[in-house]
C-alpha positions in Angstrom: 110.9 136.9 101.8 107.6 137.8 100.1 104.5 136.6 102.1 101.3 135.5 100.4 98.1 134.9 102.2 96.3 131.8 101.0 92.5 131.7 101.8 89.8 129.1 101.5 88.1 131.1 98.7 91.2 131.0 96.4 90.5 129.3 93.0 93.8 127.7 91.9 94.8 125.8 88.8 96.0 122.4 90.2 97.6 121.2 87.0 101.1 121.8 88.3 100.8 118.6 90.5 98.7 116.6 88.0 100.5 113.8 86.1 103.7 114.3 88.1 105.8 112.0 90.2 105.3 113.3 93.8 107.3 112.6 96.9 105.9 113.3 100.3 108.2 113.1 103.3 106.6 112.4 106.7 103.8 110.8 104.7 102.5 108.8 107.7 102.0 111.8 109.9 98.7 113.6 110.4 99.5 116.3 107.8 101.5 114.1 105.5 98.8 111.4 105.3 96.0 113.8 104.5 98.3 115.5 102.0 99.0 112.2 100.3 95.2 111.4 100.1 94.5 114.7 98.5 97.4 114.5 96.1 96.2 111.1 95.0 92.9 112.6 93.9 94.7 114.8 91.4 96.1 111.8 89.5 99.9 111.9 89.8 101.8 109.5 87.7 103.4 108.0 90.9 103.1 108.8 94.6 106.1 108.0 96.8 105.4 108.0 100.6 108.5 108.4 102.8 108.4 108.0 106.6 110.5 106.5 109.4 107.4 105.0 111.2 107.0 101.5 109.8 103.5 100.7 111.1 101.9 104.0 110.1 103.6 103.9 106.7 102.3 100.4 106.1 98.7 101.4 107.1 98.9 104.5 104.9 100.1 102.5 101.9 97.2 100.0 102.3 94.7 102.9 102.7 95.8 104.5 99.4 95.9 101.3 97.5 92.3 100.6 98.5 91.1 104.1 97.6 93.1 104.5 94.4 93.8 101.0 93.0 95.1 102.3 89.7 97.6 104.7 91.2 101.2 103.5 91.6 102.1 104.1 95.3 105.4 103.2 96.7 106.1 103.3 100.5 109.7 104.1 101.4 110.9 103.4 105.0 113.6 106.0 105.3 115.1 108.8 107.5 115.5 112.3 106.1 118.5 112.9 108.3 120.5 110.2 106.5 121.9 111.8 103.3 122.9 108.5 101.6 119.3 107.1 102.1 117.8 110.3 100.7 120.1 110.3 97.7 119.1 106.8 96.9 115.5 107.8 97.0 116.0 110.7 94.6 118.2 108.6 92.3 115.6 105.9 92.1 112.4 108.0 91.7 113.6 111.5 90.6 110.5 113.2 92.0 109.2 116.2 90.2 107.2 117.6 93.1 108.4 117.3 96.8 106.3 118.0 99.8 108.5 118.1 102.9 106.4 117.3 106.0 108.9 115.2 108.0 109.7 117.0 111.3 109.7 116.8 115.0 107.0 119.3 116.3 106.4 118.9 120.1 107.6 122.0 121.9 108.3 120.5 125.4 110.1 117.5 124.0 112.4 119.5 121.7 113.2 121.9 124.6 114.5 118.8 126.4 116.3 117.4 123.3 117.3 120.5 121.2 120.0 118.5 119.3 117.2 116.3 117.9 115.4 119.4 116.6 118.5 120.5 114.7 119.2 117.0 113.4 115.6 116.1 112.3 114.2 119.5 111.3 117.2 121.5 110.1 119.6 118.9 108.7 116.7 116.8 107.4 115.3 119.7 105.5 118.7 120.6 104.2 119.2 117.0 102.9 115.9 116.8 101.1 115.9 120.4 99.7 119.5 120.2 98.3 118.7 116.9 96.7 115.5 118.3 95.2 117.6 121.0 93.6 120.3 118.7 92.5 117.9 116.3 90.8 116.0 119.2 89.2 112.6 118.8 91.0 110.1 121.3 89.7 108.7 122.3 93.0 109.6 121.9 96.7 107.1 122.9 99.5 108.2 123.1 103.1 105.6 122.7 105.8 106.5 125.3 108.5 104.7 127.0 111.4 103.1 130.5 111.8 105.1 130.8 115.1 108.3 131.1 113.0 107.6 134.8 112.6 109.0 135.3 116.2 110.8 132.1 117.4 110.3 131.6 121.1 111.2 127.9 121.4 113.7 125.4 120.0 111.1 123.8 117.8 110.0 127.1 116.2 113.6 128.3 115.8 114.5 125.1 114.0 111.5 125.6 111.6 112.7 129.2 111.0 116.1 127.9 110.1 114.4 125.5 107.6 112.7 128.5 106.0 116.0 130.2 105.6 117.6 127.1 104.0 114.8 126.9 101.5 115.0 130.6 100.7 118.7 130.5 100.2 118.5 127.5 97.9 116.0 129.4 95.7 118.7 131.9 94.9 120.9 129.3 93.2 118.4 126.7 91.9 115.9 126.2 89.1 113.6 124.4 91.5 110.7 126.5 92.7 111.0 126.5 96.5 108.2 127.6 98.8 107.3 127.4 102.4 103.8 127.3 104.0 103.2 128.4 107.5 100.6 126.5 109.4 98.5 127.5 112.4 97.1 124.9 114.8 95.4 122.0 113.1 92.4 120.4 114.7 92.9 116.7 115.2 96.6 116.5 114.4 98.8 114.4 116.7 99.5 116.1 120.0 97.1 118.9 119.3 94.9 120.4 121.9 91.6 118.9 121.0 92.7 115.2 121.3 94.5 116.1 124.5 91.4 117.8 126.0 89.3 114.8 124.9 91.5 112.4 126.8 91.6 114.6 129.8 87.8 114.9 129.9 87.4 111.1 129.4 89.7 110.7 132.4 87.5 113.0 134.5 89.9 116.0 134.4 91.6 118.2 135.1 91.8 119.9 131.7 95.2 121.6 131.6 95.7 125.0 129.9 98.9 127.0 129.9 97.3 130.5 130.5 93.7 131.8 130.7 94.4 134.4 128.0 96.1 132.0 125.6 94.6 132.1 122.1 95.2 130.0 118.9 94.1 129.9 115.3 92.6 126.6 114.2 91.8 124.9 110.9 90.8 121.3 110.1 93.4 119.0 108.6 91.6 118.7 105.2 91.2 122.5 105.0 94.9 123.2 105.8 96.2 120.5 103.4 94.0 121.8 100.6 95.6 125.2 101.1 99.1 123.7 101.0 98.3 122.2 97.6 97.1 125.6 96.5 100.3 127.2 97.7 102.4 124.5 95.8 100.6 125.4 92.6 100.9 129.2 93.1 104.6 129.4 94.0 107.0 130.9 91.5 109.9 130.4 93.8 111.0 132.0 97.1 107.5 132.7 98.5 106.4 132.3 102.1 102.8 131.4 102.2 100.6 132.0 105.3 97.3 130.3 105.6 94.3 132.5 106.4 93.2 130.7 109.6 90.1 132.9 110.3 89.5 134.2 113.8 91.6 133.3 116.9 90.0 131.2 119.6 90.6 131.5 123.4 91.8 128.1 124.5 89.8 128.2 127.8 86.6 128.8 125.9 87.4 125.9 123.6 87.9 123.7 126.7 84.7 124.9 128.3 82.7 124.2 125.2 84.1 120.7 124.8 83.2 119.9 128.4 79.6 121.2 127.9 79.2 119.2 124.8 79.7 116.1 127.0 76.8 117.3 129.2 79.2 118.2 131.9 79.9 121.5 133.8 83.3 123.2 133.5 85.0 123.8 136.9 82.3 121.7 138.6 82.2 118.2 137.0 85.5 118.7 135.1 88.2 121.0 136.7 90.3 123.3 134.5 93.8 124.0 135.7 96.3 126.7 134.4 99.8 125.3 134.4 101.8 128.2 133.1 103.1 129.3 129.6 105.6 126.9 128.1 
């Protein structure tokens, strides 16, 4: 699979997603919701928001209606693992552009329930991607993870399988399939910054897997903007990797967050190392 690095400085023609009917799966999640907001700014003809979380989907729909009152936005309460449901969505809307964000992502949870990772991530992707091809969508973009380069957990292995499904479909479809590998996104659900914030608020300890652990970070709006760039750049079969800048030592991030509260690391707020997951 060809890999393309997408950077913040890239200037991209965004017309491939303008004036198109766009479907976003996982639209109520942290990535899907920001993606939907940014897509709305490029004036699609219709934006379809699909998610299985009723309350968050409802809130997302209200938010977009208030921001873009002239834009047709349709919320769909659905499950990507149910093929009949997804076929009904494609039959009704016939989306031209599909952004597939729906997935389970929490590493420890999916280690405990590996069958759910296969069901939601792998089979869910297979359902949506095959229907995108069958209904002649112009473009399909899979949200993946940069850790898929060397799978070391059930979650990451499931995302690598998703990439392989998309890559295989490209060989037999007119739809332009692409995948975008994310690094860690600041502020996303379950990410380290909100977790550290809660732990500091509770008086500690702040828990870190290993003192030498590093991560690449990017804000949600930055990362989503690069996903849109990748969607417009793809000719089919590419694997896009976001340029995440310099890696950050997690322990230094924790220490800085504690100091920003006017507290002292290891004295006012303890830091504990709990072992690599």
